[in-house]
matplotlib code that plots the C-alpha trace (Angstrom):
import matplotlib.pyplot as plt

x = [9.3, 9.8, 9.0, 5.9, 4.4, 4.9, 4.3, 6.2, 4.8, 4.7, 4.9, 7.6, 11.3, 12.1, 10.2, 9.1, 7.9, 4.3, 2.3, -0.4, -3.4, -2.4, -2.1, -5.6, -6.7, -5.4, -2.5, 0.3, 0.6, 2.3, 0.7, -2.0, 0.9, 2.8, -0.3, -1.0, 2.4, 2.0, -1.1, 0.3, 3.3, 1.0, -1.0, 2.2, 2.8, -0.6, -0.4, 2.9, 1.7, -1.5, 0.7, 3.0, 0.1, -1.4, 2.0, 2.2, -1.2, -0.6, 2.7, 0.8, -1.7]
y = [18.7, 21.8, 22.0, 24.0, 21.4, 18.2, 16.6, 13.7, 10.0, 8.1, 4.4, 3.1, 2.5, 5.6, 9.0, 9.9, 13.2, 13.0, 15.5, 17.9, 16.3, 12.8, 13.9, 15.2, 11.7, 10.2, 8.8, 10.0, 6.5, 3.8, 0.9, 0.2, -0.2, -2.5, -4.5, -4.8, -5.8, -8.6, -9.7, -10.1, -12.1, -14.4, -14.9, -16.0, -18.6, -20.0, -20.2, -21.9, -24.5, -25.2, -26.0, -28.4, -30.1, -30.7, -31.9, -34.3, -35.6, -36.1, -37.9, -40.3, -41.4]
z = [10.5, 12.6, 16.3, 15.7, 13.4, 15.4, 18.5, 20.5, 20.8, 23.9, 24.9, 22.5, 22.7, 20.9, 20.8, 17.2, 16.0, 14.7, 12.8, 14.7, 12.6, 13.7, 17.3, 17.1, 15.9, 19.1, 17.3, 19.7, 21.4, 19.8, 21.7, 19.0, 16.4, 18.6, 19.3, 15.7, 15.0, 17.9, 16.3, 12.7, 14.2, 16.3, 12.8, 11.0, 13.8, 13.6, 9.5, 9.9, 12.7, 10.7, 7.6, 9.6, 11.2, 7.5, 6.2, 9.3, 8.8, 5.1, 5.6, 8.3, 5.6]

ax = plt.figure().add_subplot(projection="3d")
ax.plot(x, y, z, "-o")
ax.set_aspect("equal")
plt.show()
């Protein structure tokens, strides 16, 4: 991407270049992406905890 076709992101550990169309759609901040990633990780932990709980319940019976 050339400098005329992109803008720089804000709010991340690194600065990324994104296209102007994404910038017009308010895609300049990475906070939503990090929030989605955190929710994804928490979802995995909940599923694993449920699996461990079910296995513990089945082994007790």
